[in-house]
N, C-alpha and C positions, 0 to 999 in steps of 0.2 A: 086378187092378195098377190102382193111383191115377192117374187123369189129371187135369189142369188146364190150365182154356182162360181165355179172356176173351171178351165180347161188348158189344154196348150192347143196350139194353131200349127204346130207343125211336128212330125215323128221325127225329126232328124237326130243321128244319133250326136248330138252337143245340147249343151246346156239353152235352152230357149224361153220366151217370155211367159210366165203364166197370165194369163187374162181372168180378170173377174167381168160377168156378164151379170146385168140384172135386168130381170121380167116384172114391168109395173102395172101386166094389163092389157088389156084394148090393144092388142100387137106393138105396143112401146116395150122398145126393147135396147138398152144402150152399153159399151161392152167397154174396159179401156187396160193398159197393162197397169199389172199392180204394183212394181216396180223389182218381182221377185223373178228367178230363172230357174230351171232345174232341166235335169237330163231326164226325156221320156220316158228311159228304163225306169225310171226311179218313180214315176206316174202310175196311181193304181186307176185302170180305164172304169172300175166299178162305183170305189167311190168319187173320184174326181177330186182326189187327195194327193198330196205325194206320200208314197211310201215310208214307214215310220221304222226305215231298217238302219238309220245311219244318224249321227247324233247333227250333222245338219238339216237332211231332210224332217225331224223333229221338229226343229228352231222353225223352218218355213212351214211346217205344217200347221203350229201354234199361230205363227201368224195371220194364217190364211183364218185359222177358226177367229183369231180378236178381230180381224177386219169384217169377215160377215156378221159380226154380233154387233159390230160400231155401225153398220152399214140400216142394218133392220130399224136398230134404233135409231138412228138419222133418220132414215126413211117415213116411219108412224109420226115422228114431231113434224119434221118439216112438211107433209102430206098435210097435218092438220094447221099449218097454218098459210097455204099456197104457195110457198114454196117450187120455183120451176126444179124439177128433177130430168137434168141433162147431161152430157159429157161434163161440161163445167163444172157443173153442180160435186158429179160423181168425182173428178180429177182434184175438186179440193178437199173433198170428204175424205181419199184414199192419205193425202198430205195431213190431212188433221189429226187422221186415226194415227199416224206414224210419229207425228211431229216432223214431217218434213217441212224443207223451205226450198220455198222456187228463188233460183239464182238467177235472178234480173239483174238489170244494168242498174238500175238505181239498188240494189243491195252488194254493189264496188264501192269502195270506199272512197277511192280517188273520183268516183266518180259523182256520187255526192257531195264530195267537197267542190269540185268544179260547180255546181247547182249552186253551193254557196256564193264562189265566185260571182256568177252571174249573175244573181238577184242581191245582190251584194246590196246598192242602192235604196232597195225597196225593202230591203227587211225590217220585221221588227226587231227591235233593241229595248231591254227593259233599262231606266232610266232612272232615277229617284223622281216619285210623285207618277210611276207611271211608261209610256212607252214612245219611242219617235222611231223614225223610218233613217236606214242607213249604216250598214256597221263603217266605223273610221276606218280611213287609208288605212292605216296601220295594221287594222285589225285583216281588212281586206288583204293583205301583202303576205301576213302571218300565215292565211290561210295558203295562197298561192307557194307561196317555201314551202309547206306542208307534202300540199299536193306535188309540186317536182320532186320533193327527195322521195314520196313514197312510191311514184312513176318506176325514178331510178332504182328503188329497189325492187320494184315487182320484175323489170328487165332484168338485174340481175338473177333473181330466184325465180322468173321464167314461169312465174303463177301471180294471175290477179287476185286479190285481198277483200275479202267479202265481209261485212260484218260478221256472219257467222264463223269468221276463222280466226277473231279477236281474242284468243285462249291468252294464259301464260307465258306457254311456249313462243307464241310467235311474236308476242311481244319484246321477250328479253330479249329471242334472236333480233329482233329491229333495235333494240336500242343498244345492245353490243357492237351490231352494225355500224350504228352512228357512231358510237364512243371509239372504236378500235379503229374502224378501214376508215370511217370519214374524216376518224379524228377532229370530232365538234367538241365544243366547251359541255360543260353537265347542263347547262342554262338552257342551252338551245337545242340541246338532245332532248330533252325536256319539254321544251315550248312542242317539240313537233309532237308526242308522245300525247301531251296533254290537250291537244287541238286534235288529234286522235278520239281519244275519252269522249273529248265533248261533242264530238260530229255523232257520236255511237248511243251518246244520251238521248241526242235532239231526234237522231232516226229510230230509237225504239219510242218515242211519243207519237211519231210518225205511222206506228204499224209496221214496221221492218226488222223481222226479226234478228236479234242479234245477239250473240253470245253473250251468258249472265256474267262471265267474266271483266267486261267491259266495264262495269260499273268501280270493279276494283282495283282499277289497274291504279299504281302508286304511282307519286310524281314526285322526282327525286330536286331538290333546287343545289346550288353551290350553299354551302357550310357561310355564313358572316367570315369566317377563318381566312376562308378562299376570294372573299372580296376584297379589289385594292381597289379603293375610290382615291383619284387626285383632285384635289381642293389646290386653291390658293389663299394662302391667307391674306388678312388687309396689308401684315405687312409687304408679302410679296405684289399683294397688288399695287402700293404704292410706290414699288419700286419700277414695275412697269406703269405704271402712270410715269414717271421721272426718264426711261427711259433713252435713250437719244438715238430715233429712228429715222430713219434717212426716205425708205421707200414709200410711196404715197400708197399702196398695197397695203402694208405691214400698217402702216398709222391708222388705215381704215379697220384692219382686221383691229388693231388696239381698241378704238372705237368700243366695236362690239362687243369685245374681251371686258371691258369696263363697264359698259351697260347689263350686258349679260349678268354679273357676278353680281348687281344690284339690284336686278326686277327677280332674279329666280325662276326664268321662264326654260322651255326646253328648246334647243337650238332653231328650232321651223318656227315656232311662233316671235322666240325673237328676230327671226331676219324678217318677221312680216309686219314689225312694226314702222309707221310712219309718222311723219309730222300731224297727221290725223288721228291720231291714237291719241294724241298729250290737249292737255285742257288743265283749267287754271278754274280753282274756285279759292276765294280769299286769298290771292295772294301765292297759296299752293301749288304746286305743279302735280297731274294725277296721268296715271298711264292708264289707259280702260284699254282689252283685250279679250277676243275669246280665244279660250285654248284651245287647238284643231284635236285634239286625241281624246278632252274630256267634257269639249261642249261647254266649258262652263265660263262664267262671264267674271274677268278678274280687275281689279283696280288696286295699281300699287302706289303709292306716295311716292316721291320721289323728292331726294332732300339732299342726296349728296354734291356738295358745289359743282367737283368736277362732272360726274352724270349733268348735272342740270344745265352747265356752260354746253356740254357736247351734243344736247339735247336742243338746244335754243339755236347756237351759233354756226354749229360745224355737224349737223347731221349725215349718220357714214352712209355711205351708198349700198344696195343690197348686190350683195354676192352669193355664190351658191353654200349649200352647208360642208361639201367637200376643200374648198376653195380658203374657206373661213379656216378649217381646220389645220390645212396645209397652212396659212400664214399665222396663226396663234401658235405656232410651233420657233417658227423663226422669231416673231415678237419676244416670247417667252425665252429664249437662247440668247437674245440683243441683252435682255432685262436683268442676263447672268440666274433666270431658275434652276441652277445644274447638277442641286443637292440628289444623289441618288438617291434612287426611289425605285422599290418594287412594284410591275406590274407586267401589262400580256402588251404586246406591240406584233401585228400582223405582218409574217414571215410571208413574203411571195411565193419565194420557192416554197414549203411547203403547203402554203395555200389555210395557214393557222396559225393563232396567236403564239410567242412563245413567252413564257412567263421568264425573268430575271433582272436582275437591278439595273433601271436606266439611266441617266439624268432624266432629271425631272422633265423640263422641256420636251422633249421625246414624247412624253405620257399627257400632256394634257389637251383636248378636247374638247367641243361646245358642251360635252356632257359634264366636263367641270364646272361650267359656270352655275346652272341652278345649283348642282350639289357644294359649290364653296358657299353661295347665299342660306343655305339651309345652314351648313355649318360653323358660318363665320357667326352666324347671327342665334344660332341655339342658346338656349342658356341665357341670352341677353335680352331677348324678345320671345312672349310666351310662344309655349308651339304652337294653341290653335289660330292664331295669327300668320304666323310661317307655314302653318297648313293653306292656311286661305290664298294667301299669293303663291304656294308653289303649285297648290293643285292637291295633293297629297289628301285621300279620301280618311284616310284611318293612321293612327297615331302611331301602331306599330309598323307600318309601312314606311312612315317618314322616317323612323328610328333604323329601318335595317337600310334603308337610301343613304345615310350616311352613316352608317355602321355605329350610333350611338348604340350603346346596353343601356336597357331602365335604370336608371336613379331611383331606387326606392325611397331615398328621401328628398325627390323633389318638391313632390307634391305636399310634401308633409310644410317643406319651408315655404313655397307661395303662399299655402293658406295662410303660416303663419306672418307672413312680410303684410299680406290683404287684409288679416285679421288685425294689425295694427294700423295698419293705414286707418280701416274704417274707424278705429276706437280711438285715433290719439289725437283727437282733439276734446275729450269728454272728460272731467276731471275727476278725479283718484274717488271712489264711495269712502265713506267713512262708516268702518266699523265698530258696532257696542258689543263692547266683551264683557257679558256681566260676572260680578263678582257674586261668586255662592258662599261663598265664608270658608274656604276649604285649599290649602296650599298644596 
């Protein structure tokens, strides 16, 4: 029959570890630290338990009593199922009894994020209709940024952050540091918080103990009022097209700008197109591409004469996104796109974006291309068609992207328009009104 008892291995006049030893019969004996400690003068040799002479000793007494009961129950259960009872088993049961967590390298959030980065190309990612292998480059880079900023914070606090540490107090302190010390924008700070929440949820599914608060982390985003979206109207694009631009580099940038505002793609996808992406069907020009971020196949019909002319007769040479962002500001300045406009520009001195009114040409970037396309054609072309080209999956996200609040009359007006189109060729029906002989 198994027996369980406790003892001290030292009589020093200071706190020493309390050991639990278990005899399973036939000379099988295992012993480990319980994790509790006590001064030998407070230990009863007759009971092999703490003296209950102080409130603290009473707590230790009750914890040892709890452990004894838990171990007896576990031994009886596991021996009946042929589980090996050894020091590893005993260590696990002590931790299980008191819900302790083994601090491992995998339990450090920064290490876990690094493992995501290392396996980015082979990780399974849920997509519509199933799964695919590989995180997108932007997603991988987002995790790299979060790991780097987390490491910086750990260096500052001189403490590694484990999954079990992610409580409200730590999250609030980390967010405050991102916003006030690092002076990150709300959306940038929130992205790091969101990444941490995501890895916490994943780690818990893999059996790593995570603080229960992690699932309740609130992700804050910039309000629509704080979003300053820069677009180029059809009139401004016409001014850009007609502007007298001398520099070859700026002429090339203008071509990319004019194409970008007509095909509605992200900057990276725009700069990756070549003449090989062009095809013709029934005399119409089409541009086929696969979006880097979403992996969606997109086909855009090209109808603007000036864009067709560029694609057929003077296809622009490829440059980096950084260079294009520099050149298009000069292009827009030459075209006199100078209206004072609220926005944010990066300040190299502070390392942060500064919000104020600038001449509009200073605010134009490759991000403006896709937004200009969506904004200019919104309500002129059915929204689902625009979303199919831009790659947006939800109309709410599309509206936020162009800062367009929902128009409650829009669907009703579209329904009436399509209804009239369907029934416009039908002859009106003659109605017969019965004469009842009354007035």
